[in-house]
C-alpha positions in Angstrom: 122.3 -139.3 -11.8 119.2 -138.6 -9.8 117.0 -141.6 -10.1 116.6 -144.7 -8.0 117.7 -147.6 -10.2 117.6 -151.4 -9.7 121.2 -151.8 -10.7 123.5 -149.1 -9.3 126.9 -148.4 -10.7 128.4 -149.2 -7.3 127.1 -152.7 -7.5 129.7 -153.3 -10.3 132.8 -151.7 -8.8 135.8 -153.5 -10.0 134.3 -154.5 -13.4 136.2 -152.7 -16.1 134.2 -149.7 -17.5 130.8 -150.9 -16.3 130.2 -148.6 -13.3 131.2 -145.5 -15.3 129.2 -146.5 -18.3 126.1 -147.1 -16.2 126.4 -143.6 -14.6 126.6 -142.0 -18.0 123.7 -144.1 -19.4 121.5 -143.2 -16.4 122.4 -139.5 -16.9 121.5 -139.7 -20.6 118.2 -141.3 -19.8 117.4 -138.6 -17.3 118.5 -135.9 -19.8 116.3 -137.4 -22.5 113.3 -137.5 -20.2 113.8 -133.8 -19.5 114.5 -132.8 -23.2 113.2 -135.4 -25.7 115.1 -134.1 -28.8 116.3 -136.3 -31.6 119.9 -135.4 -30.8 119.4 -136.6 -27.2 117.8 -139.8 -28.4 120.6 -140.6 -30.8 123.2 -140.0 -28.1 121.3 -142.2 -25.6 120.9 -145.0 -28.2 124.5 -144.9 -29.1 125.7 -145.1 -25.5 123.2 -147.9 -24.9 124.9 -149.9 -27.6 128.2 -149.3 -25.9 126.9 -150.5 -22.5 125.3 -153.5 -24.1 128.6 -154.7 -25.5 130.5 -153.9 -22.2 128.0 -156.1 -20.4 128.5 -158.8 -23.0 132.3 -158.5 -22.6 132.2 -158.8 -18.8 129.9 -161.9 -19.3 132.3 -163.6 -21.7 135.2 -162.8 -19.4 133.3 -164.5 -16.5 132.9 -161.4 -14.4 129.1 -161.5 -14.8 127.0 -164.6 -14.8 124.8 -165.1 -17.9 121.6 -164.6 -15.8 122.9 -161.4 -14.3 124.1 -160.1 -17.6 120.7 -160.9 -19.2 118.7 -159.3 -16.4 120.9 -156.2 -16.6 120.6 -155.9 -20.4 116.8 -156.4 -20.2 116.4 -153.9 -17.4 118.5 -151.2 -19.2 116.7 -151.8 -22.5 113.4 -151.2 -20.8 114.7 -147.9 -19.3 116.0 -146.7 -22.6 112.9 -147.6 -24.5 110.4 -146.4 -21.9 
């Protein structure tokens, strides 16, 4: 992970799976930007779906506020689709 992101994985330490999934997602975004193949796009989109539901689970469990979860999902979706 080389980029400077608004939401860093460390910001979510202690939230089951979220920090690790963010690290992987950011790495996949960077990889896709370097090598925009169909395979890299598929892998990125698949992992984005996993992260989306992880955020939703942490929200339902009460570990993320609805506004934080929404902002995080919107931000990550913009990164993935940029």
